PAZAPA-4460 file (N, C-alpha, C; in steps of 0.05 Angstrom, whole numbers, plus 32768, in hexadecimal, padded with zeros to 4 digits):
% residues 305
    n_x    n_y    n_z   ca_x   ca_y   ca_z    c_x    c_y    c_z   seq   type   mol
   8011   7FE8   8000   8000   8000   8000   8012   8019   8000     1      M     A
   800A   802C   7FEF   801A   8045   7FEE   8015   8055   8007     2      R     A
   802B   8061   8010   8029   8072   8028   8025   808F   8021     3      S     A
   801E   809F   8035   801B   80BB   8031   8035   80C7   8028     4      Y     A
   804C   80BD   8033   8066   80C8   802B   806C   80C2   800E     5      K     A
   8064   80AA   8005   8068   80A3   7FE8   8059   80B7   7FD6     6      D     A
   8040   80BD   7FDE   8030   80D0   7FCE   803D   80EC   7FCE     7      D     A
   8047   80F4   7FE5   8053   810F   7FE6   806C   8110   7FD6     8      L     A
   807C   80FB   7FD6   8094   80FB   7FC6   808E   80FB   7FA8     9      E     A
   8078   80ED   7FA1   806F   80ED   7F85   8067   810A   7F7D    10      Q     A
   805B   8118   7F8F   8054   8134   7F89   806C   8145   7F84    11      A     A
   8081   8141   7F94   8099   8151   7F91   80A6   814A   7F76    12      R     A
   80A6   8131   7F6F   80B3   812A   7F55   80A3   8136   7F3E    13      R     A
   8089   8137   7F40   8078   8141   7F2A   807B   815F   7F27    14      A     A
   807F   816D   7F3E   807E   818A   7F3D   8098   8198   7F43    15      L     A
   80AE   8189   7F46   80C7   8195   7F4E   80D2   81A7   7F38    16      R     A
   80E1   81BC   7F41   80EE   81CE   7F2E   8106   81C0   7F21    17      P     A
   8115   81CE   7F10   812C   81C2   7F04   813E   81B5   7F18    18      P     A
   814C   81A0   7F10   815A   818F   7F23   816E   819E   7F34    19      E     A
   817E   81B0   7F29   8192   81BD   7F39   8186   81CF   7F4E    20      N     A
   816F   81DC   7F48   8162   81ED   7F5C   8156   81DB   7F71    21      A     A
   814B   81C5   7F69   813F   81B3   7F7D   8154   81A8   7F90    22      Y     A
   816B   81A1   7F85   8180   8197   7F96   818A   81AC   7FAA    23      E     A
   818B   81C5   7FA1   8192   81DB   7FB4   817E   81DE   7FCA    24      R     A
   8164   81DA   7FC2   814F   81DC   7FD6   8152   81C7   7FEC    25      L     A
   8159   81AF   7FE4   815A   8199   7FF7   8174   8198   8007    26      L     A
   8189   81A6   7FFD   81A3   81A4   800A   81A1   81AD   8027    27      R     A
   81AB   819E   8039   81AC   81A5   8055   8192   81A1   8064    28      G     A
   817D   8196   8056   8163   8192   8063   8161   8176   806E    29      R     A
   8152   8173   8082   814D   8159   808E   8135   814C   8081    30      D     A
   8139   8137   8071   8123   812B   8062   810C   8121   8075    31      R     A
   8113   8116   808B   80FF   810C   809D   80EC   8123   80A6    32      K     A
   80F8   813A   80AD   80E7   8150   80B6   80D6   815A   809F    33      R     A
   80E1   815A   8087   80D2   8164   8070   80B9   8152   806C    34      R     A
   80BC   8138   8071   80A5   8126   806D   8090   8129   8083    35      N     A
   8097   8136   8099   8084   8139   80AF   8078   8155   80B1    36      N     A
   807C   8165   809D   8075   8181   80A0   8058   8188   809B    37      R     A
   8048   8175   808F   802D   817C   8087   801C   8180   80A0    38      I     A
   800C   8196   80A0   7FFD   819E   80B7   7FE3   818E   80BB    39      A     A
   7FD8   8184   80A6   7FBD   8179   80A9   7FB7   8161   8098    40      A     A
   7FCC   8155   808C   7FCA   813A   8081   7FB5   8135   806C    41      G     A
   7FB3   8145   8057   7FA2   813E   8040   7FB2   8143   8027    42      V     A
   7FAB   8136   8011   7FB8   813B   7FF8   7FA3   8146   7FE4    43      L     A
   7FAA   815C   7FD8   7F99   8167   7FC3   7FA2   815D   7FA8    44      G     A
   7F90   815A   7F95   7F97   8151   7F7B   7F95   8168   7F67    45      L     A
   7FAA   816A   7F56   7FAA   817F   7F42   7FAA   8172   7F27    46      V     A
   7F97   8179   7F16   7F94   816E   7EFC   7F9F   8182   7EE7    47      L     A
   7FB5   817B   7EDB   7FC2   818C   7EC7   7FB4   818A   7EAD    48      A     A
   7FB8   819E   7E9C   7FAA   819F   7E82   7FB2   8187   7E70    49      S     A
   7FCA   817B   7E76   7FD2   8164   7E67   7FC2   814B   7E6E    50      S     A
   7FB2   814D   7E83   7FA3   8136   7E8C   7FB1   8126   7EA1    51      G     A
   7FCA   812D   7EA8   7FD9   811E   7EBC   7FD1   8127   7ED8    52      L     A
   7FD0   8115   7EEA   7FC7   811B   7F06   7FE0   811C   7F17    53      L     A
   7FE3   8132   7F25   7FFA   8136   7F37   7FEF   813B   7F53    54      A     A
   7FFF   8135   7F67   7FF7   8139   7F83   8006   8151   7F8E    55      V     A
   7FF8   8163   7F9C   8005   8179   7FA9   7FFC   817A   7FC6    56      V     A
   800D   8186   7FD6   8006   8189   7FF2   7FEF   819C   7FF6    57      S     A
   7FDC   8195   8008   7FC7   81A7   800F   7FC2   81A4   802D    58      A     A
   7FB3   81B6   8039   7FB1   81B6   8056   7F94   81BC   805D    59      F     A
   7F88   81AA   806D   7F6C   81AC   8074   7F68   81C2   8089    60      T     A
   7F4F   81CB   808A   7F47   81DF   809E   7F49   81D3   80BA    61      L     A
   7F57   81E2   80CB   7F57   81D9   80E7   7F67   81C0   80ED    62      G     A
   7F7B   81BA   80DC   7F8B   81A2   80E0   7F9D   81A5   80F8    63      G     A
   7FA6   818E   8102   7FB8   818E   8119   7FD4   818E   810F    64      E     A
   7FE7   8198   811F   8003   8197   8118   800C   817B   8115    65      E     A
   801E   8176   8102   802A   815C   80FF   8048   815E   8101    66      A     A
   8054   8149   810C   8071   8149   810E   807B   815A   8125    67      G     A
   8096   815E   8125   80A3   816D   813B   809C   818A   813A    68      P     A
   80A2   8198   814F   809D   81B5   8150   80AC   81C2   8139    69      S     A
   809E   81D3   8129   80AB   81DF   8111   80BE   81F5   8119    70      P     A
   80D1   81FA   8106   80E4   8210   810A   80D6   822A   8102    71      K     A
   80DB   823F   8112   80D0   8259   810C   80DF   8264   80F4    72      C     A
   80D0   826C   80DF   80DB   8277   80C7   80D3   8294   80C4    73      V     A
   80E5   82A7   80C7   80DD   82C4   80C3   80D7   82CA   80A6    74      P     A
   80C8   82DF   80A2   80C2   82E7   8086   80DC   82F1   8079    75      S     A
   80DF   82EB   805F   80F6   82F5   8050   80F6   8313   804E    76      P     A
   810D   831F   8047   810E   833C   8044   80FC   8346   802E    77      P     A
   80F5   8360   802F   80E4   836C   801B   80C7   836D   8023    78      G     A
   80C0   8363   803A   80A4   8362   8043   8099   837E   8048    79      L     A
   8084   8386   8039   8078   83A0   803C   805D   839F   804B    80      V     A
   804E   8389   8046   8035   8386   8054   8030   8369   805B    81      G     A
   8024   8364   8072   801D   8349   807B   8003   834A   808B    82      W     A
   7FEF   833E   8080   7FD4   833D   808C   7FCD   8321   8093    83      W     A
   7FD3   8318   80AC   7FCF   82FD   80B5   7FB2   82F6   80BA    84      P     A
   7FA1   830A   80BF   7F84   8305   80C4   7F7F   82F7   80DE    85      G     A
   7F90   82FB   80F1   7F8D   82ED   810B   7F7B   82FD   811E    86      D     A
   7F62   82FF   8116   7F4E   830C   8127   7F4E   832A   8123    87      G     A
   7F5E   8335   8112   7F5E   8351   810B   7F68   8355   80EE    88      S     A
   7F64   836C   80E4   7F6D   8372   80C8   7F87   8381   80C8    89      A     A
   7F96   837F   80DD   7FAF   838E   80E0   7FC4   8384   80CC    90      S     A
   7FD4   8397   80C3   7FEC   8392   80B3   8003   8391   80C7    91      D     A
   800E   8379   80CD   8022   8377   80E2   803E   837E   80D8    92      V     A
   8040   8384   80BE   805B   838B   80B3   805D   83A8   80AE    93      A     A
   8049   83B4   80A1   804B   83D0   8098   8037   83E3   80A5    94      G     A
   8024   83D9   80B5   8011   83EA   80C2   7FFB   83F5   80B0    95      G     A
   7FF8   83E9   8099   7FE2   83F2   8087   7FCB   83DE   808A    96      R     A
   7FBA   83E4   809E   7FA5   83D1   80A6   7F8F   83CF   8090    97      D     A
   7F84   83B7   808F   7F6F   83B2   807C   7F54   83B9   8088    98      A     A
   7F3F   83B8   8077   7F23   83BE   807F   7F12   83A6   8076    99      I     A
   7F01   839D   8087   7EEE   8387   8081   7ED4   8393   8076   100      L     A
   7EC9   8387   8060   7EB1   8391   8054   7E9C   837B   8054   101      H     A
   7E82   8384   8054   7E6C   8371   8055   7E6D   8361   806E   102      G     A
   7E69   8346   806C   7E69   8335   8084   7E84   8327   8088   103      D     A
   7E99   8332   807C   7EB3   8326   807F   7EBA   8324   809C   104      A     A
   7EC6   830E   80A4   7ECD   830A   80C0   7EE6   82F9   80C2   105      T     A
   7EEA   82EE   80DA   7F02   82DD   80DF   7EF9   82C2   80E8   106      F     A
   7F08   82AD   80E1   7F03   8292   80E9   7F1C   8282   80E8   107      G     A
   7F1B   8268   80EF   7F33   8258   80F0   7F42   8259   80D5   108      P     A
   7F5C   825E   80D7   7F6D   825E   80BF   7F81   8248   80BF   109      G     A
   7F93   8249   80AD   7FA9   8235   80AE   7FBB   823B   80C5   110      L     A
   7FC2   8255   80C9   7FD2   825E   80DF   7FC1   8272   80EF   111      V     A
   7FB9   826B   8107   7FA7   827C   8116   7F8D   827F   8108   112      G     A
   7F84   8299   8104   7F6B   829E   80F7   7F70   82A9   80DB   113      Q     A
   7F5A   82AB   80CB   7F5B   82B4   80B0   7F44   82C6   80AA   114      A     A
   7F45   82D4   8093   7F2E   82E3   8089   7F1A   82D0   807D   115      F     A
   7F01   82D3   8086   7EEB   82C1   807C   7ED8   82D2   806B   116      V     A
   7ED4   82C9   8052   7EC4   82D7   803E   7EAE   82C3   8034   117      L     A
   7E95   82CD   8030   7E80   82BB   802A   7E77   82BC   800C   118      D     A
   7E85   82CB   7FFB   7E7F   82CC   7FDF   7E67   82DD   7FD8   119      G     A
   7E5C   82EC   7FEC   7E44   82FC   7FE7   7E48   8318   7FF1   120      A     A
   7E5C   8325   7FE8   7E60   8341   7FEF   7E76   8346   8003   121      G     A
   7E83   8330   800D   7E99   8333   8020   7EB3   8337   8012   122      D     A
   7EC4   8348   801D   7EE0   834A   8014   7EF0   8359   8028   123      F     A
   7F0A   835A   8023   7F1D   8369   8034   7F2C   837C   8022   124      V     A
   7F31   8394   802B   7F40   83A7   801B   7F55   83B5   802C   125      S     A
   7F6B   83BC   8020   7F80   83CC   802C   7F81   83E6   801C   126      V     A
   7F7B   83FD   8029   7F7B   8416   801B   7F95   841B   800B   127      P     A
   7F92   8428   7FF4   7FA9   842C   7FE3   7FBF   843C   7FF2   128      N     A
   7FD7   8433   7FED   7FEE   8440   7FF8   8005   843D   7FE4   129      D     A
   8015   8451   7FDF   802B   844E   7FCC   803D   8437   7FD2   130      P     A
   8040   842F   7FEC   8052   8419   7FF3   8048   83FE   7FE9   131      A     A
   802D   83FD   7FE2   8022   83E4   7FD9   8024   83E0   7FBB   132      L     A
   802D   83F5   7FAD   8031   83F3   7F90   804C   83E6   7F8A   133      N     A
   804B   83D4   7F76   8064   83C5   7F6F   8071   83CF   7F56   134      V     A
   8063   83E1   7F47   8070   83EE   7F30   8079   83DB   7F1A   135      G     A
   8092   83DF   7F11   809D   83CE   7EFC   80B2   83BB   7F07   136      T     A
   80B5   83BA   7F21   80CA   83AA   7F2D   80C0   838F   7F36   137      G     A
   80D3   8380   7F42   80CD   8365   7F4D   80BA   8368   7F64   138      D     A
   80AA   8353   7F69   8099   8352   7F80   808F   8335   7F84   139      F     A
   8085   8330   7F9C   8078   8316   7FA2   8060   831C   7FB4   140      T     A
   804A   8310   7FAE   8033   8311   7FC1   802B   82F4   7FC6   141      V     A
   8027   82ED   7FDF   8022   82D1   7FE7   800C   82D0   7FFC   142      A     A
   7FFC   82BA   7FFB   7FE6   82B7   800D   7FDD   829A   800D   143      W     A
   7FCD   8293   8021   7FBF   8279   8022   7FA1   827E   801B   144      W     A
   7F95   826B   800E   7F78   826D   8008   7F6C   8251   800B   145      A     A
   7F53   8252   8014   7F42   823A   8016   7F27   8241   800B   146      M     A
   7F1C   8230   7FF9   7F04   8237   7FEB   7EEC   8227   7FF5   147      F     A
   7ED6   8235   7FFB   7EBD   8227   8001   7EAD   8223   7FE8   148      D     A
   7EB2   8232   7FD3   7EA6   822F   7FB9   7EB9   8239   7FA4   149      A     A
   7EB9   822C   7F8D   7ECC   8233   7F78   7EC0   8238   7F5D   150      T     A
   7EA5   8236   7F5B   7E99   8239   7F41   7E9B   8256   7F37   151      E     A
   7E9A   825A   7F1D   7E9B   8274   7F11   7EB6   8281   7F14   152      G     A
   7EB7   829C   7F12   7ED0   82AB   7F14   7ED0   82BA   7F2E   153      E     A
   7EE7   82BA   7F3C   7EEA   82C7   7F56   7F06   82D4   7F58   154      R     A
   7F07   82E9   7F67   7F21   82F7   7F6B   7F2D   82EC   7F85   155      V     A
   7F47   82E7   7F84   7F56   82E0   7F9C   7F61   82FA   7FA8   156      L     A
   7F74   8306   7F9A   7F80   831F   7FA2   7F83   8331   7F8A   157      L     A
   7F81   834B   7F8F   7F86   835E   7F79   7F8B   837A   7F83   158      E     A
   7F99   8389   7F72   7F9C   83A6   7F75   7F98   83B1   7F59   159      K     A
   7F7F   83B4   7F51   7F77   83B3   7F35   7F61   83C7   7F2F   160      W     A
   7F62   83D3   7F18   7F4C   83E3   7F0D   7F44   83D9   7EF2   161      I     A
   7F2B   83D0   7EF0   7F20   83C6   7ED6   7F11   83DD   7EC9   162      Q     A
   7F1F   83EB   7EB7   7F13   8403   7EAB   7F0C   83FF   7E8E   163      G     A
   7EFC   83EB   7E88   7EF5   83E5   7E6C   7F0D   83D9   7E5E   164      G     A
   7F16   83E6   7E48   7F2D   83DC   7E3A   7F47   83E2   7E48   165      E     A
   7F47   83F5   7E5A   7F5F   83FC   7E69   7F5E   83EF   7E85   166      D     A
   7F72   83DF   7E8B   7F74   83D3   7EA5   7F8E   83DB   7EB2   167      V     A
   7F8F   83DB   7ECD   7FA6   83E5   7EDB   7FAA   83D5   7EF4   168      M     A
   7FC3   83CD   7EF8   7FCB   83BE   7F11   7FCE   83A1   7F0C   169      G     A
   7FC5   8390   7F1F   7FC7   8373   7F1D   7FB0   8366   7F2B   170      W     A
   7FA8   834F   7F22   7F92   8340   7F2E   7F97   8322   7F2B   171      T     A
   7F90   8313   7F40   7F92   82F6   7F3F   7F76   82EA   7F42   172      V     A
   7F6D   82DB   7F2F   7F52   82D0   7F2F   7F52   82B2   7F2C   173      T     A
   7F3C   82A6   7F33   7F38   8289   7F2E   7F1F   8287   7F1D   174      M     A
   7F1E   8273   7F0C   7F07   826F   7EFB   7F03   8251   7EF8   175      S     A
   7EEA   8249   7EFB   7EE3   822C   7EFB   7ECC   8227   7EE8   176      E     A
   7ECF   8211   7ED9   7EB9   8208   7EC8   7EB7   81EA   7EC9   177      K     A
   7E9F   81DF   7EC9   7E9B   81C2   7ECB   7EA6   81B3   7EB3   178      P     A
   7EB2   819C   7EB7   7EB9   818A   7EA2   7EA7   8171   7EA4   179      L     A
   7EB2   8159   7E9F   7EA2   8141   7EA2   7E9F   8139   7EBF   180      E     A
   7E87   812F   7EC5   7E82   8125   7EE0   7E85   813B   7EF5   181      G     A
   7E95   8135   7F0A   7E9A   8148   7F20   7EB4   8157   7F1C   182      T     A
   7EC2   8152   7F06   7EDC   815F   7F02   7ED7   817B   7EF7   183      V     A
   7EE6   818E   7F01   7EE3   81AA   7EF8   7EFE   81B4   7EEE   184      V     A
   7EFD   81C7   7EDD   7F15   81D4   7ED2   7F18   81EE   7EE0   185      D     A
   7F2C   81F0   7EF2   7F31   8208   7F02   7F4C   8214   7EF9   186      T     A
   7F4C   822D   7EF2   7F65   823A   7EEB   7F68   8253   7EFC   187      T     A
   7F81   825B   7F00   7F88   8273   7F0F   7F97   8285   7EFC   188      F     A
   7F90   829F   7EFC   7F9C   82B1   7EE8   7FA6   82CB   7EF6   189      T     A
   7FBE   82D3   7EEE   7FC8   82ED   7EF6   7FC5   82FF   7EDD   190      L     A
   7FB7   8315   7EE0   7FB4   8328   7ECA   7FC0   8343   7ED3   191      E     A
   7FCC   8351   7EC0   7FDA   836A   7EC7   7FD3   8381   7EB5   192      T     A
   7FDE   8398   7EBB   7FDC   83AF   7EAA   7FE3   83A7   7E8D   193      T     A
   7FD4   83B2   7E7A   7FDA   83AC   7E5E   7FCE   8392   7E54   194      G     A
   7FC0   8384   7E65   7FB3   836B   7E5C   7FC5   8353   7E5C   195      G     A
   7FDD   8355   7E66   7FEF   833E   7E68   7FE4   832B   7E7D   196      F     A
   7FE5   8310   7E79   7FDB   82FE   7E8C   7FEB   82E4   7E8D   197      S     A
   7FEA   82D7   7EA3   7FF7   82BC   7EA7   7FE1   82AA   7EB3   198      V     A
   7FDE   8293   7EA6   7FC8   8281   7EAE   7FD2   8265   7EB3   199      K     A
   7FC8   8259   7EC9   7FD0   823D   7ED0   7FC3   822A   7EBD   200      T     A
   7FCD   8211   7EBB   7FBE   81FC   7EAD   7FA5   81F5   7EBD   201      P     A
   7F94   81E5   7EB2   7F7C   81DC   7EC1   7F84   81CC   7ED9   202      A     A
   7F78   81D3   7EF0   7F7E   81C6   7F09   7F64   81BC   7F16   203      L     A
   7F67   81A8   7F27   7F51   81A0   7F38   7F57   81A9   7F54   204      R     A
   7F46   81BA   7F5F   7F4B   81C6   7F79   7F36   81BC   7F8C   205      V     A
   7F3E   81AF   7FA1   7F2C   81A5   7FB5   7F23   81BB   7FC8   206      D     A
   7F0A   81BD   7FCD   7F00   81D1   7FE0   7F07   81C8   7FFC   207      Q     A
   7F07   81DC   800E   7F0C   81D8   802B   7F28   81CE   8030   208      R     A
   7F3B   81D4   801E   7F57   81CF   8023   7F66   81E9   801F   209      T     A
   7F7B   81EC   802F   7F8C   8204   802D   7FA0   8201   8017   210      W     A
   7FA3   8215   8006   7FB7   8215   7FF1   7FC6   822F   7FF3   211      I     A
   7FE1   822D   7FF0   7FF1   8245   7FF1   7FF5   824F   7FD4   212      H     A
   7FF1   8269   7FD1   7FF4   8276   7FB7   800A   828B   7FB9   213      F     A
   8018   828F   7FA3   802B   82A5   7FA1   802C   82AF   7F84   214      A     A
   802E   82C9   7F81   8033   82D5   7F67   804D   82E4   7F69   215      V     A
   805D   82E0   7F54   8079   82EA   7F55   8080   82F7   7F3A   216      R     A
   808D   830E   7F3B   8099   831A   7F23   80B7   831C   7F27   217      R     A
   80C6   8312   7F14   80E3   8315   7F14   80EA   831F   7EF8   218      R     A
   80F2   8339   7EF7   80F8   8345   7EDD   80DD   8348   7ECE   219      G     A
   80DC   833B   7EB7   80C4   833C   7EA7   80B6   8321   7EA6   220      N     A
   80BC   8310   7EB9   80B0   82F6   7EBA   809D   82F5   7ED2   221      T     A
   8085   82EC   7ECD   8070   82EA   7EE2   8069   82CD   7EE7   222      F     A
   8066   82C5   7F00   8061   82A9   7F07   804B   82A7   7F1D   223      E     A
   803C   8291   7F1B   802A   8289   7F31   8034   826F   7F3D   224      L     A
   8033   826E   7F57   803C   8256   7F66   8025   824C   7F78   225      L     A
   8023   8232   7F7B   8011   8226   7F8D   8020   8212   7F9F   226      M     A
   801D   8215   7FB9   802B   8205   7FCC   8049   8204   7FC7   227      N     A
   8054   821B   7FBF   8071   821D   7FBB   807B   8213   7FA0   228      G     A
   8069   820B   7F8E   8072   8201   7F74   8067   8214   7F5E   229      E     A
   8078   8219   7F4A   8070   822A   7F33   805C   821B   7F22   230      V     A
   8044   8226   7F1E   8030   8219   7F0E   802A   8228   7EF4   231      V     A
   8034   8241   7EF2   8031   8250   7ED9   8047   8266   7ED9   232      A     A
   8053   826A   7EC1   8068   827D   7EBE   8067   8288   7EA2   233      S     A
   806B   82A2   7E9F   806A   82AE   7E85   8079   82C9   7E85   234      K     A
   8089   82CD   7E70   8098   82E6   7E6E   8088   82FA   7E5C   235      A     A
   8088   8313   7E65   807B   8327   7E54   808A   832B   7E3A   236      A     A
   807D   8334   7E25   808C   8339   7E0C   80A4   834A   7E0F   237      P     A
   80B9   8343   7E01   80D2   8352   7E02   80CE   836F   7DFD   238      K     A
   80D9   8380   7E0E   80D7   839C   7E0A   80BE   83A9   7E17   239      G     A
   80AC   8397   7E22   8094   83A1   7E2F   809A   83A8   7E4C   240      T     A
   8092   83BF   7E55   8095   83C7   7E71   807A   83C8   7E7D   241      V     A
   8075   83B7   7E91   805B   83B5   7E9E   805C   83C2   7EB9   242      I     A
   804E   83D8   7EBC   804D   83E7   7ED5   8033   83DE   7EE4   243      D     A
   8037   83D2   7EFB   8020   83C8   7F0A   8015   83DB   7F1F   244      L     A
   801E   83F4   7F1F   8013   8407   7F32   7FF6   840C   7F2D   245      D     A
   7FE7   8410   7F42   7FCA   8415   7F40   7FC1   8424   7F58   246      S     A
   7FAF   8438   7F55   7FA4   8446   7F6C   7F8E   8437   7F7B   247      P     A
   7F88   841F   7F72   7F73   840F   7F7F   7F7D   8405   7F9A   248      A     A
   7F6A   83FE   7FAC   7F72   83F0   7FC4   7F7A   83D4   7FBE   249      S     A
   7F89   83C8   7FD1   7F8F   83AC   7FCF   7F78   839C   7FDB   250      L     A
   7F6D   8389   7FCB   7F55   837B   7FD4   7F59   835D   7FD5   251      K     A
   7F4D   8351   7FEA   7F4C   8334   7FED   7F30   832B   7FE7   252      F     A
   7F2C   831B   7FD2   7F13   830E   7FCD   7EFD   831F   7FBF   253      G     A
   7F05   8333   7FAE   7EF1   8344   7FA2   7EFC   8353   7F8A   254      H     A
   7EED   8355   7F74   7EF3   8366   7F5E   7EE8   8382   7F63   255      R     A
   7EFA   8395   7F64   7EF2   83B0   7F69   7EDF   83BB   7F53   256      G     A
   7ECA   83C9   7F5B   7EB7   83D4   7F48   7EB2   83F1   7F4C   257      G     A
   7E9F   83FD   7F3F   7E99   8419   7F40   7E95   8423   7F5D   258      P     A
   7E89   8412   7F6E   7E82   841B   7F89   7E9A   841E   7F9B   259      E     A
   7EB0   840F   7F96   7EC6   840F   7FA9   7EE1   8413   7F9C   260      D     A
   7EE2   8415   7F81   7EFB   8418   7F73   7EF8   842D   7F5D   261      T     A
   7EFF   8446   7F62   7EFC   845B   7F4D   7F0A   8453   7F33   262      P     A
   7EFC   8456   7F1D   7F08   844F   7F03   7F01   8433   7EF9   263      G     A
   7EF7   8422   7F0B   7EF0   8407   7F03   7ED2   8406   7EFB   264      S     A
   7ECD   83F8   7EE5   7EB1   83F6   7EDB   7EA7   83DA   7EDE   265      I     A
   7EB7   83C8   7EE9   7EAE   83AC   7EED   7E9D   83A9   7F05   266      D     A
   7E83   83A2   7F02   7E71   83A0   7F18   7E6A   8383   7F1F   267      D     A
   7E7A   8370   7F17   7E74   8354   7F1C   7E7A   834B   7F39   268      R     A
   7E8B   8358   7F47   7E91   8351   7F62   7EA6   833C   7F65   269      G     A
   7EA1   8324   7F58   7EB3   830E   7F59   7EBD   8307   7F75   270      L     A
   7EAA   8305   7F87   7EB0   8301   7FA4   7EBA   82E4   7FA9   271      F     A
   7ECD   82E2   7FBA   7ED8   82C8   7FC1   7EC8   82BC   7FD8   272      L     A
   7EC2   82A2   7FD5   7EB4   8293   7FEA   7EC9   8280   7FF7   273      D     A
   7ED4   8288   800D   7EE9   8278   801A   7EF8   8288   802E   274      G     A
   7F12   8282   8032   7F22   828F   8046   7F3D   8296   803A   275      R     A
   7F48   82AD   8044   7F62   82B7   803C   7F72   82BA   8055   276      I     A
   7F8B   82B1   8054   7F9C   82B2   806C   7FB9   82BA   8065   277      D     A
   7FC5   82C8   8077   7FE2   82CF   8076   7FEA   82DB   805B   278      E     A
   7FDD   82F2   8055   7FE4   8300   803C   7FFE   8310   8040   279      V     A
   8011   830C   802F   802A   831B   8031   8031   8328   8016   280      R     A
   803B   8340   8017   8044   834F   7FFF   8061   8357   8002   281      L     A
   8071   834E   7FEF   808D   8355   7FEE   8092   8367   7FD5   282      F     A
   809C   837E   7FDA   80A0   8391   7FC4   80BF   8394   7FBF   283      V     A
   80C6   8392   7FA6   80E2   8393   7F9F   80F1   8379   7F9F   284      G     A
   80E3   8363   7FA6   80EF   8349   7FA8   80DE   8333   7F9C   285      R     A
   80E9   8323   7F8A   80DD   830A   7F81   80E8   82F4   7F93   286      A     A
   80D8   82EA   7FA6   80E3   82D6   7FB8   80EC   82BE   7FA8   287      L     A
   8102   82B2   7FB2   810C   8299   7FA7   80F9   8282   7FAE   288      F     A
   80FB   826D   7F9E   80E9   8256   7FA2   80EC   824B   7FBF   289      N     A
   8105   8249   7FC8   8109   823D   7FE3   80FF   824F   7FF9   290      D     A
   80FE   826A   7FF4   80F2   827C   8008   80D4   8278   8009   291      E     A
   80C7   8275   7FF2   80AA   8270   7FF2   80A4   8256   7FFF   292      I     A
   80B3   8241   7FF8   80AE   8227   8004   80B2   8227   8022   293      R     A
   80C6   8236   802B   80CA   8238   8048   80B2   8244   8056   294      A     A
   80A6   8258   804A   808D   8264   8055   8077   824F   8055   295      I     A
   8073   8241   803F   805F   822C   803D   8062   8217   8053   296      V     A
   807B   820D   8056   8080   81F8   8069   807D   8201   8086   297      E     A
   8087   8219   808B   8085   8224   80A6   8068   8228   80AE   298      A     A
   8059   8235   809D   803D   823C   80A4   802B   8223   80A5   299      E     A
   8031   8210   8094   8023   81F7   8095   8027   81E9   80AF   300      A     A
   803D   81EE   80BC   8043   81E2   80D6   8042   81F6   80EC   301      N     A
   8034   820D   80E7   8030   8223   80FB   804B   822D   8105   302      R     A
   805F   8230   80F2   807A   8237   80FA   8082   8253   80F2   303      G     A
   806F   8265   80EB   8077   8280   80E4   8082   828F   80FC   304      R     A
   8090   82A5   80F6   809A   82B6   810C   8088   82CE   810E   305      C     A
***
């Protein structure tokens, strides 16, 4: 009988980065501890567009710690904002506190508490501040999400103005459509100023499991990561300069519209039904893969600093 560790190793083989980078990641690590790091013992299945099934780590709501006490991992340099959602909307890194809208509240998260959104008018916003703009430089935004519903199109995070043909900033959305039986085609998309976008292959996303997301820009290459693995990467056309600055607020779980985002004409809402936890924004830095994985592993084992 296959063990949990066998499945996890299969996932790593299926999703590992190029060999030399992977070897650097593993150098000096204790393999036994790495196998014990999962916080809540479930496996999520990801269906790639090629039809191949791969296994990725996922974490259930309210899971118990597994394995030995985790090592405290501090946030990497470049942290501008950090909204953990631990019973308040405070920004514990930069002091730019968020605001809860509608019936948004707090509930059990992966680490402590999280922002809870019901998909019907709830969202969280951080008022616009020049420090939250990433401009044309490198940046990373990372967070955990758990979905109570995935149908249709929904916003995860954005600092975005949808002004008809003119768009400004960046937005990360998920979109789901039914396929055969109970299988659904779920994709995640990063869209930016100028209409440039990066889209994941078709994935199967299990509800009520925690998934770590990260969006990263290094130079003119934009990437989406899930649970520390790159799932989509695309370079902007040569010679194109994409400026992601936007006067919009930073929003969790909502597409800004005419009522709350001046200049936006999109009134669809695209509200998220689920939970958002541990939102971090790094400006001026594209975190390395091992830095992102360290965050994933530490928070999965309640080991953040």
